[in-house]
RONU-83794 format. One record per residue (C-alpha): residue in three letters; residue number from 0; x, y, z. Coordinates in Angstrom, 2 decimals. Example, Ala and Ser with C-alpha at 12.3 -4.5 7.8 and 13.67 -1.06 7.14 Angstrom:
2
> kolmi | torza | px | py | pz
> ALA | 0 | 12.30 | -4.50 | 7.80 .
> SER | 1 | 13.67 | -1.06 | 7.14 .
***
This chain:
395
> kolmi | torza | px | py | pz
> MET | 0 | 4.35 | -1.44 | -5.93 .
> GLU | 1 | 5.26 | -3.16 | -2.66 .
> GLY | 2 | 3.74 | -2.17 | 0.67 .
> GLY | 3 | 4.68 | -2.18 | 4.33 .
> LEU | 4 | 2.88 | -3.10 | 7.53 .
> TYR | 5 | 3.24 | -1.25 | 10.82 .
> PHE | 6 | 1.90 | -2.72 | 14.07 .
> HIS | 7 | 1.74 | -0.60 | 17.20 .
> ILE | 8 | 2.20 | -2.40 | 20.51 .
> PRO | 9 | 1.28 | 0.21 | 23.14 .
> PHE | 10 | 2.24 | -1.69 | 26.31 .
> CYS | 11 | 5.09 | -0.71 | 28.67 .
> ARG | 12 | 6.10 | -1.76 | 32.14 .
> ARG | 13 | 6.53 | 1.91 | 32.99 .
> ARG | 14 | 6.44 | 5.08 | 30.92 .
> CYS | 15 | 9.75 | 6.86 | 30.46 .
> GLY | 16 | 9.92 | 10.44 | 31.67 .
> TYR | 17 | 10.35 | 11.96 | 28.21 .
> CYS | 18 | 7.83 | 9.81 | 26.31 .
> ASP | 19 | 4.65 | 11.18 | 24.73 .
> PHE | 20 | 3.97 | 8.20 | 22.44 .
> VAL | 21 | 0.75 | 6.20 | 22.59 .
> THR | 22 | 1.81 | 3.87 | 25.41 .
> PHE | 23 | 0.19 | 2.49 | 28.55 .
> ALA | 24 | 1.97 | 1.10 | 31.57 .
> GLY | 25 | 0.74 | -1.77 | 33.70 .
> PHE | 26 | -1.78 | -3.24 | 31.25 .
> GLU | 27 | 0.13 | -6.32 | 30.09 .
> ARG | 28 | -2.87 | -8.47 | 31.02 .
> LEU | 29 | -4.62 | -7.02 | 27.94 .
> ILE | 30 | -1.96 | -8.21 | 25.49 .
> PRO | 31 | -3.64 | -11.50 | 24.40 .
> ALA | 32 | -6.96 | -9.75 | 23.67 .
> TYR | 33 | -5.10 | -6.93 | 21.91 .
> ILE | 34 | -3.38 | -9.43 | 19.60 .
> GLN | 35 | -6.81 | -10.82 | 18.75 .
> SER | 36 | -7.95 | -7.30 | 17.80 .
> LEU | 37 | -4.91 | -6.89 | 15.57 .
> MET | 38 | -5.76 | -10.15 | 13.82 .
> LYS | 39 | -9.34 | -9.00 | 13.22 .
> GLN | 40 | -8.20 | -5.66 | 11.84 .
> VAL | 41 | -5.66 | -7.29 | 9.52 .
> ALA | 42 | -8.37 | -9.61 | 8.17 .
> LEU | 43 | -10.57 | -6.61 | 7.35 .
> PHE | 44 | -7.87 | -5.13 | 5.11 .
> SER | 45 | -6.92 | -8.42 | 3.48 .
> GLU | 46 | -5.58 | -8.14 | -0.07 .
> ASP | 47 | -3.08 | -10.07 | -2.19 .
> ILE | 48 | -0.47 | -7.30 | -2.20 .
> PRO | 49 | 3.31 | -7.95 | -1.85 .
> ILE | 50 | 4.62 | -6.78 | 1.52 .
> HIS | 51 | 8.36 | -6.26 | 1.83 .
> THR | 52 | 8.61 | -4.74 | 5.30 .
> VAL | 53 | 6.84 | -5.43 | 8.59 .
> TYR | 54 | 7.59 | -3.35 | 11.69 .
> PHE | 55 | 6.47 | -3.74 | 15.30 .
> GLY | 56 | 6.90 | -0.52 | 17.26 .
> GLY | 57 | 5.71 | 0.73 | 20.60 .
> GLY | 58 | 5.57 | 0.84 | 23.45 .
> THR | 59 | 7.54 | -2.28 | 24.17 .
> PRO | 60 | 6.78 | -4.99 | 21.60 .
> SER | 61 | 9.19 | -7.33 | 23.39 .
> LEU | 62 | 6.56 | -7.67 | 26.13 .
> VAL | 63 | 4.54 | -9.79 | 23.68 .
> SER | 64 | 5.43 | -13.48 | 23.87 .
> PRO | 65 | 6.94 | -15.21 | 20.82 .
> ASP | 66 | 4.00 | -17.62 | 20.78 .
> LEU | 67 | 1.53 | -14.75 | 20.36 .
> PHE | 68 | 3.65 | -13.28 | 17.58 .
> MET | 69 | 3.62 | -16.61 | 15.76 .
> ILE | 70 | -0.18 | -16.70 | 15.93 .
> LEU | 71 | -0.35 | -13.13 | 14.64 .
> PHE | 72 | 2.10 | -13.88 | 11.81 .
> ASP | 73 | -0.04 | -16.79 | 10.67 .
> SER | 74 | -3.00 | -14.42 | 10.45 .
> VAL | 75 | -0.98 | -11.78 | 8.59 .
> ARG | 76 | 0.21 | -14.30 | 6.01 .
> GLN | 77 | -3.37 | -15.33 | 5.35 .
> SER | 78 | -4.24 | -11.72 | 4.49 .
> PHE | 79 | -1.11 | -10.43 | 2.75 .
> SER | 80 | 1.68 | -11.80 | 0.57 .
> ILE | 81 | 4.80 | -11.41 | 2.68 .
> CYS | 82 | 7.88 | -11.38 | 0.45 .
> ASP | 83 | 10.47 | -14.08 | 1.13 .
> ASP | 84 | 13.14 | -11.44 | 1.77 .
> ALA | 85 | 10.90 | -9.08 | 3.76 .
> GLU | 86 | 12.51 | -7.02 | 6.51 .
> ILE | 87 | 10.65 | -7.90 | 9.72 .
> SER | 88 | 11.61 | -5.66 | 12.65 .
> LEU | 89 | 10.98 | -5.79 | 16.38 .
> GLU | 90 | 11.56 | -2.93 | 18.79 .
> ALA | 91 | 12.79 | -4.19 | 22.15 .
> ASN | 92 | 13.89 | -2.71 | 25.44 .
> PRO | 93 | 17.06 | -4.09 | 27.02 .
> GLY | 94 | 16.08 | -5.86 | 30.21 .
> THR | 95 | 12.90 | -7.34 | 28.69 .
> VAL | 96 | 14.63 | -10.01 | 26.60 .
> THR | 97 | 16.46 | -13.26 | 27.27 .
> LEU | 98 | 18.43 | -15.60 | 25.06 .
> GLU | 99 | 15.39 | -17.90 | 25.02 .
> SER | 100 | 12.93 | -15.16 | 24.00 .
> LEU | 101 | 15.21 | -13.74 | 21.30 .
> THR | 102 | 15.83 | -17.21 | 19.90 .
> ALA | 103 | 12.06 | -17.71 | 19.74 .
> TYR | 104 | 11.53 | -14.26 | 18.13 .
> ARG | 105 | 14.12 | -15.16 | 15.48 .
> ARG | 106 | 12.39 | -18.49 | 14.88 .
> ALA | 107 | 9.02 | -16.70 | 14.60 .
> GLY | 108 | 10.32 | -14.70 | 11.64 .
> PHE | 109 | 11.92 | -11.52 | 12.97 .
> ASN | 110 | 15.19 | -10.74 | 11.17 .
> ARG | 111 | 15.89 | -7.23 | 12.45 .
> ILE | 112 | 15.82 | -5.93 | 16.00 .
> SER | 113 | 15.98 | -2.38 | 17.35 .
> PHE | 114 | 17.10 | -1.87 | 20.94 .
> GLY | 115 | 16.27 | 1.31 | 22.86 .
> MET | 116 | 19.76 | 1.80 | 24.25 .
> GLN | 117 | 19.38 | 5.62 | 24.61 .
> SER | 118 | 22.62 | 6.06 | 26.62 .
> ALA | 119 | 25.58 | 4.12 | 28.01 .
> ARG | 120 | 25.60 | 6.15 | 31.23 .
> VAL | 121 | 23.66 | 5.28 | 34.38 .
> ASP | 122 | 23.02 | 8.94 | 35.28 .
> GLU | 123 | 21.47 | 9.66 | 31.87 .
> LEU | 124 | 19.35 | 6.50 | 31.90 .
> ASN | 125 | 18.06 | 7.56 | 35.31 .
> LEU | 126 | 17.32 | 11.07 | 34.00 .
> LEU | 127 | 15.25 | 9.52 | 31.19 .
> GLU | 128 | 13.60 | 7.11 | 33.67 .
> ARG | 129 | 14.64 | 4.11 | 31.61 .
> GLN | 130 | 14.13 | 0.66 | 33.11 .
> HIS | 131 | 17.48 | -0.81 | 32.08 .
> ASN | 132 | 21.13 | -0.31 | 32.90 .
> PRO | 133 | 24.29 | -0.54 | 30.75 .
> GLU | 134 | 24.78 | -4.19 | 31.69 .
> ASP | 135 | 21.30 | -5.00 | 30.34 .
> ILE | 136 | 22.32 | -3.50 | 27.00 .
> THR | 137 | 25.44 | -5.66 | 26.80 .
> LYS | 138 | 23.46 | -8.79 | 27.63 .
> ALA | 139 | 20.63 | -8.02 | 25.19 .
> ILE | 140 | 22.97 | -7.51 | 22.24 .
> HIS | 141 | 24.97 | -10.63 | 23.11 .
> TYR | 142 | 21.75 | -12.65 | 23.33 .
> ALA | 143 | 20.53 | -11.23 | 20.00 .
> ARG | 144 | 23.77 | -12.17 | 18.22 .
> THR | 145 | 23.68 | -15.65 | 19.73 .
> ALA | 146 | 20.05 | -16.02 | 18.61 .
> GLY | 147 | 21.09 | -15.27 | 15.02 .
> PHE | 148 | 20.22 | -11.60 | 14.55 .
> ASP | 149 | 22.65 | -10.04 | 12.08 .
> ASN | 150 | 20.78 | -6.75 | 11.65 .
> ILE | 151 | 20.69 | -4.77 | 14.89 .
> ASN | 152 | 19.75 | -1.12 | 15.33 .
> LEU | 153 | 20.52 | 0.92 | 18.43 .
> ASP | 154 | 18.48 | 4.00 | 19.37 .
> LEU | 155 | 20.31 | 6.73 | 21.31 .
> ILE | 156 | 19.32 | 10.22 | 22.43 .
> PHE | 157 | 21.61 | 13.26 | 22.57 .
> GLY | 158 | 20.99 | 16.83 | 23.66 .
> LEU | 159 | 20.01 | 15.73 | 27.17 .
> PRO | 160 | 19.85 | 18.24 | 30.04 .
> GLY | 161 | 23.38 | 18.71 | 31.33 .
> GLN | 162 | 24.88 | 16.31 | 28.78 .
> THR | 163 | 28.32 | 17.42 | 27.63 .
> LEU | 164 | 29.93 | 16.61 | 24.31 .
> GLU | 165 | 32.30 | 14.26 | 26.12 .
> ALA | 166 | 29.41 | 12.39 | 27.75 .
> TRP | 167 | 27.76 | 11.94 | 24.34 .
> LYS | 168 | 31.05 | 10.73 | 22.86 .
> GLU | 169 | 31.18 | 8.12 | 25.62 .
> SER | 170 | 27.72 | 6.78 | 24.80 .
> LEU | 171 | 28.15 | 6.70 | 21.03 .
> SER | 172 | 31.60 | 5.10 | 21.30 .
> ALA | 173 | 30.12 | 2.45 | 23.57 .
> ALA | 174 | 27.37 | 1.83 | 21.01 .
> LEU | 175 | 29.94 | 1.30 | 18.24 .
> ASP | 176 | 31.73 | -1.24 | 20.42 .
> PHE | 177 | 28.64 | -3.45 | 19.94 .
> HIS | 178 | 29.16 | -3.36 | 16.13 .
> PRO | 179 | 25.55 | -2.47 | 15.22 .
> GLU | 180 | 24.46 | -2.52 | 11.61 .
> HIS | 181 | 22.32 | 0.60 | 12.08 .
> LEU | 182 | 22.03 | 3.61 | 14.40 .
> SER | 183 | 19.07 | 5.91 | 15.03 .
> LEU | 184 | 20.22 | 9.01 | 16.90 .
> TYR | 185 | 17.69 | 11.60 | 18.02 .
> SER | 186 | 18.03 | 15.00 | 19.63 .
> LEU | 187 | 15.84 | 15.13 | 22.73 .
> ILE | 188 | 12.54 | 16.93 | 22.27 .
> VAL | 189 | 10.94 | 18.00 | 25.54 .
> GLU | 190 | 7.27 | 17.26 | 24.95 .
> GLU | 191 | 4.60 | 19.14 | 26.87 .
> GLY | 192 | 2.86 | 17.14 | 29.57 .
> THR | 193 | 5.70 | 14.68 | 30.16 .
> PRO | 194 | 7.32 | 14.28 | 33.59 .
> LEU | 195 | 10.58 | 15.61 | 32.16 .
> ALA | 196 | 8.85 | 18.75 | 30.90 .
> ARG | 197 | 7.30 | 19.30 | 34.31 .
> ARG | 198 | 10.67 | 18.91 | 36.04 .
> ILE | 199 | 12.24 | 21.43 | 33.69 .
> SER | 200 | 9.35 | 23.86 | 34.17 .
> ALA | 201 | 9.70 | 23.56 | 37.95 .
> GLY | 202 | 13.45 | 24.24 | 37.78 .
> ILE | 203 | 14.32 | 20.79 | 39.10 .
> THR | 204 | 16.08 | 19.81 | 35.87 .
> ASP | 205 | 17.98 | 22.09 | 33.51 .
> ALA | 206 | 16.61 | 22.69 | 30.03 .
> PRO | 207 | 18.59 | 21.14 | 27.16 .
> ASP | 208 | 21.21 | 23.36 | 25.54 .
> ASP | 209 | 20.54 | 23.67 | 21.80 .
> ASP | 210 | 24.09 | 24.82 | 21.08 .
> VAL | 211 | 25.57 | 21.76 | 22.78 .
> ALA | 212 | 23.13 | 19.51 | 20.91 .
> ALA | 213 | 24.24 | 21.07 | 17.61 .
> GLU | 214 | 27.87 | 20.47 | 18.52 .
> GLN | 215 | 27.08 | 16.86 | 19.38 .
> TYR | 216 | 25.30 | 16.34 | 16.07 .
> GLU | 217 | 28.14 | 17.82 | 14.02 .
> TRP | 218 | 30.68 | 15.64 | 15.81 .
> THR | 219 | 28.47 | 12.59 | 15.29 .
> CYS | 220 | 28.29 | 13.15 | 11.54 .
> GLU | 221 | 32.08 | 13.25 | 11.24 .
> TYR | 222 | 32.68 | 10.39 | 13.67 .
> LEU | 223 | 30.26 | 7.96 | 12.02 .
> ASP | 224 | 31.44 | 8.86 | 8.54 .
> ALA | 225 | 34.96 | 7.89 | 9.59 .
> ALA | 226 | 33.57 | 4.69 | 11.14 .
> GLY | 227 | 32.08 | 3.58 | 7.80 .
> PHE | 228 | 28.42 | 4.53 | 8.25 .
> ASP | 229 | 26.17 | 5.95 | 5.56 .
> HIS | 230 | 24.26 | 8.99 | 6.87 .
> TYR | 231 | 21.26 | 8.42 | 4.66 .
> GLU | 232 | 18.56 | 10.21 | 6.68 .
> ILE | 233 | 18.73 | 13.11 | 9.11 .
> SER | 234 | 18.69 | 10.90 | 12.20 .
> ASN | 235 | 19.71 | 7.54 | 10.76 .
> TRP | 236 | 22.98 | 5.86 | 9.82 .
> ALA | 237 | 23.52 | 2.46 | 8.19 .
> LEU | 238 | 26.79 | 0.53 | 8.12 .
> LYS | 239 | 28.20 | 0.46 | 4.61 .
> GLN | 240 | 28.47 | -3.07 | 3.24 .
> PRO | 241 | 29.22 | -3.83 | -0.43 .
> ARG | 242 | 26.56 | -6.47 | -1.02 .
> ARG | 243 | 23.94 | -5.57 | 1.58 .
> ASP | 244 | 21.67 | -2.58 | 2.04 .
> LEU | 245 | 21.40 | -2.04 | 5.80 .
> ARG | 246 | 19.22 | 1.05 | 5.64 .
> CYS | 247 | 15.91 | 0.58 | 7.45 .
> GLN | 248 | 13.64 | -0.46 | 4.60 .
> HIS | 249 | 10.50 | 0.18 | 6.63 .
> ASN | 250 | 11.40 | 3.77 | 7.36 .
> LEU | 251 | 12.41 | 4.30 | 3.73 .
> GLN | 252 | 8.82 | 3.34 | 2.94 .
> TYR | 253 | 7.70 | 6.31 | 5.08 .
> TRP | 254 | 10.23 | 8.81 | 3.75 .
> ARG | 255 | 9.52 | 7.92 | 0.13 .
> LEU | 256 | 5.79 | 8.11 | 0.89 .
> LEU | 257 | 5.23 | 4.60 | -0.39 .
> PRO | 258 | 2.22 | 2.58 | 0.82 .
> TYR | 259 | 2.11 | 1.29 | 4.38 .
> TYR | 260 | -0.76 | 0.01 | 6.50 .
> GLY | 261 | -1.03 | 1.02 | 10.15 .
> PHE | 262 | -2.54 | -1.50 | 12.55 .
> GLY | 263 | -3.13 | -1.12 | 16.26 .
> CYS | 264 | -3.93 | 1.54 | 18.82 .
> GLY | 265 | -2.68 | 4.94 | 17.63 .
> ALA | 266 | -1.12 | 3.56 | 14.43 .
> VAL | 267 | -1.21 | 5.55 | 11.20 .
> GLY | 268 | -0.84 | 4.39 | 7.60 .
> PHE | 269 | -0.79 | 5.93 | 4.14 .
> LEU | 270 | -2.07 | 4.30 | 0.94 .
> PRO | 271 | -1.89 | 6.08 | -2.44 .
> ALA | 272 | -4.82 | 6.17 | -4.84 .
> GLY | 273 | -5.22 | 2.92 | -6.71 .
> PHE | 274 | -2.97 | 0.89 | -4.46 .
> THR | 275 | -5.75 | -1.09 | -2.83 .
> TRP | 276 | -9.46 | -1.68 | -3.20 .
> PHE | 277 | -10.45 | 0.99 | -0.69 .
> SER | 278 | -8.10 | 3.68 | -2.08 .
> SER | 279 | -9.11 | 3.30 | -5.70 .
> SER | 280 | -10.12 | 6.92 | -6.35 .
> ALA | 281 | -8.07 | 8.94 | -3.84 .
> PRO | 282 | -5.20 | 8.48 | -1.38 .
> VAL | 283 | -6.22 | 7.61 | 2.17 .
> ILE | 284 | -4.71 | 7.88 | 5.62 .
> MET | 285 | -5.31 | 4.99 | 7.98 .
> GLN | 286 | -5.96 | 6.20 | 11.54 .
> ASN | 287 | -6.71 | 4.22 | 14.67 .
> PRO | 288 | -8.08 | 5.38 | 18.04 .
> LYS | 289 | -5.38 | 6.27 | 20.58 .
> TRP | 290 | -6.94 | 4.42 | 23.51 .
> ILE | 291 | -6.85 | 0.65 | 23.77 .
> GLY | 292 | -10.54 | 0.30 | 24.70 .
> ALA | 293 | -11.68 | 2.62 | 21.92 .
> TYR | 294 | -9.49 | 0.79 | 19.42 .
> THR | 295 | -10.73 | -2.68 | 20.32 .
> ARG | 296 | -14.38 | -1.51 | 20.25 .
> GLN | 297 | -13.91 | 0.04 | 16.82 .
> VAL | 298 | -12.33 | -3.18 | 15.52 .
> GLU | 299 | -15.24 | -5.23 | 16.87 .
> GLU | 300 | -17.78 | -2.92 | 15.25 .
> ALA | 301 | -15.90 | -2.93 | 11.96 .
> ALA | 302 | -15.63 | -6.73 | 11.98 .
> LYS | 303 | -19.36 | -7.03 | 12.66 .
> ASN | 304 | -20.14 | -4.79 | 9.68 .
> THR | 305 | -17.17 | -5.94 | 7.55 .
> SER | 306 | -16.40 | -2.26 | 6.97 .
> VAL | 307 | -13.06 | -0.42 | 7.08 .
> THR | 308 | -14.37 | 3.11 | 6.56 .
> ASP | 309 | -14.05 | 4.17 | 10.20 .
> PHE | 310 | -10.28 | 3.64 | 9.95 .
> LEU | 311 | -9.85 | 5.75 | 6.80 .
> GLU | 312 | -9.62 | 9.43 | 5.94 .
> THR | 313 | -9.52 | 10.51 | 2.30 .
> VAL | 314 | -6.92 | 13.16 | 1.45 .
> ASP | 315 | -6.31 | 15.13 | -1.72 .
> ALA | 316 | -3.39 | 15.38 | -4.12 .
> ASP | 317 | -2.11 | 18.58 | -2.49 .
> TYR | 318 | -1.70 | 16.76 | 0.82 .
> GLU | 319 | 0.12 | 13.90 | -0.88 .
> MET | 320 | 2.45 | 16.19 | -2.83 .
> ASN | 321 | 3.35 | 18.29 | 0.23 .
> THR | 322 | 4.00 | 15.18 | 2.29 .
> PHE | 323 | 6.12 | 13.72 | -0.52 .
> MET | 324 | 8.29 | 16.85 | -0.38 .
> PHE | 325 | 8.98 | 17.16 | 3.32 .
> THR | 326 | 9.52 | 13.45 | 3.87 .
> GLY | 327 | 11.74 | 13.27 | 0.79 .
> PHE | 328 | 13.97 | 16.05 | 2.06 .
> ARG | 329 | 14.77 | 13.88 | 5.10 .
> LEU | 330 | 16.77 | 11.61 | 2.78 .
> LEU | 331 | 20.08 | 13.42 | 2.75 .
> GLN | 332 | 21.68 | 11.82 | -0.31 .
> GLU | 333 | 18.63 | 10.60 | -2.21 .
> GLY | 334 | 16.54 | 13.74 | -1.80 .
> ILE | 335 | 13.64 | 14.34 | -4.18 .
> ASN | 336 | 13.84 | 13.17 | -7.78 .
> PRO | 337 | 11.88 | 15.56 | -10.09 .
> GLU | 338 | 11.30 | 12.77 | -12.61 .
> ARG | 339 | 9.83 | 10.55 | -9.91 .
> PHE | 340 | 7.62 | 13.46 | -8.83 .
> HIS | 341 | 6.37 | 13.88 | -12.41 .
> HIS | 342 | 5.77 | 10.17 | -12.85 .
> ARG | 343 | 3.77 | 9.99 | -9.62 .
> PHE | 344 | 1.72 | 13.17 | -9.88 .
> GLY | 345 | 1.67 | 13.93 | -13.60 .
> LYS | 346 | 3.02 | 17.44 | -12.97 .
> GLU | 347 | 6.39 | 19.14 | -13.19 .
> ILE | 348 | 7.76 | 19.84 | -9.72 .
> ASP | 349 | 8.43 | 23.50 | -10.59 .
> SER | 350 | 4.83 | 24.05 | -11.63 .
> VAL | 351 | 3.68 | 23.03 | -8.14 .
> PHE | 352 | 6.53 | 24.08 | -5.83 .
> GLY | 353 | 8.53 | 26.55 | -7.90 .
> ARG | 354 | 8.15 | 29.40 | -5.42 .
> PRO | 355 | 9.25 | 27.63 | -2.20 .
> LEU | 356 | 12.03 | 25.80 | -4.06 .
> ARG | 357 | 13.44 | 29.06 | -5.47 .
> LYS | 358 | 13.26 | 30.56 | -1.99 .
> LEU | 359 | 15.24 | 27.64 | -0.54 .
> PHE | 360 | 17.77 | 27.66 | -3.40 .
> ASP | 361 | 18.29 | 31.40 | -2.94 .
> ALA | 362 | 18.82 | 30.89 | 0.80 .
> HIS | 363 | 21.47 | 28.23 | 0.01 .
> LEU | 364 | 19.54 | 25.61 | 1.97 .
> ILE | 365 | 19.02 | 23.11 | -0.86 .
> GLU | 366 | 21.01 | 22.04 | -3.91 .
> THR | 367 | 20.75 | 19.94 | -7.06 .
> ALA | 368 | 22.72 | 16.71 | -6.79 .
> PRO | 369 | 24.76 | 15.31 | -9.71 .
> ASP | 370 | 21.92 | 12.88 | -10.51 .
> GLY | 371 | 19.41 | 15.74 | -10.71 .
> ALA | 372 | 17.78 | 15.16 | -7.32 .
> ILE | 373 | 16.96 | 18.10 | -5.07 .
> ARG | 374 | 18.34 | 17.67 | -1.55 .
> LEU | 375 | 19.40 | 19.56 | 1.56 .
> LYS | 376 | 22.80 | 21.22 | 1.51 .
> ARG | 377 | 25.19 | 19.93 | 4.14 .
> SER | 378 | 25.05 | 23.28 | 5.92 .
> ALA | 379 | 21.24 | 22.96 | 6.22 .
> TRP | 380 | 21.10 | 19.67 | 8.10 .
> LEU | 381 | 20.88 | 21.42 | 11.44 .
> VAL | 382 | 18.05 | 23.69 | 10.29 .
> ALA | 383 | 16.09 | 21.06 | 8.34 .
> ASN | 384 | 12.84 | 21.98 | 10.09 .
> ARG | 385 | 13.02 | 25.35 | 8.36 .
> ILE | 386 | 12.84 | 23.54 | 5.01 .
> PHE | 387 | 10.08 | 21.16 | 6.13 .
> ARG | 388 | 7.87 | 24.09 | 7.20 .
> GLU | 389 | 7.70 | 25.24 | 3.59 .
> PHE | 390 | 5.63 | 22.13 | 2.83 .
> THR | 391 | 3.76 | 21.42 | 6.05 .
> GLY | 392 | 1.93 | 24.72 | 6.42 .
> ASP | 393 | 3.45 | 25.25 | 9.88 .
> ASP | 394 | 4.51 | 28.75 | 10.80 .
***
């Protein structure tokens, strides 16, 4: 079984108004020391396991210099067996990259890049408090192509306050003009405690309209299908190519609940029982402190004691099975294979989840695909959270 590596880079020049991720603005001076902490944590978990996907998320990973990434990659390769064809992804903000930096990132080993485009409209970028403009997006993608990147993802957000269907059409059409290989499209979630949430609460900004967001999503599904994209996950589309799988392999690792390590401040990982030396008897979740100082101190203490236990939480089979179900339902075509469930857990899926599955079948929210997989019905895509709640314990 192959694994994945996730590295969280929590640094930003300025936090966006809608963001509640583990990010910190104005602390770029800490980046070199932070990379050293990542190297120490990687060394603690060293094992000769094949790794087929490596992902750097944030934050703004493109604030880290290519030279520092090369040093980190050398350390990673000493601890893990990186497959020759591994997908190695970098999240980047337009406006933080140049032709020189992207060329160096490509030379360092990155072969996939994800740009936080979010919108093609100045007014919407200002609403989101993004630090780039549409011209920055054009330049960044041109630089990436020139540097040799042939696997580019664009992130966009719909369902914004005041955003009409026509405005969303404008942004998504502009994104397609860049010929991306992959699109990640997310409906805005107004998170408590963010500046955007406070503006909405104060009546300064309108609340998003759920009905408009639903209309935008439905239009998107039809538009991208006609444009030759495979809608393989609720929020993700990959360009169809006959001899190349352009789905995000790293995120497939999550949705299939396959093993992935989480390194860095706020990062999370999941490792099944028996996959590695420290998960031999039960599955474990990797968890890291959400503050940079707390994370670096914990790494130093763990390195001193050569112990990884402070980063691990043991979970039981029920947790793993429930997580397998609600992440699997995110895969719209693939769904959940009952035979794979049986092979992994040694139980028939009906013996564990017969009741909620019958409830969802009776409500016409799920169906059995021709290959026997259980998946969401097309009419249930907009209410997917209702299905997920059956397996998360949320009310």
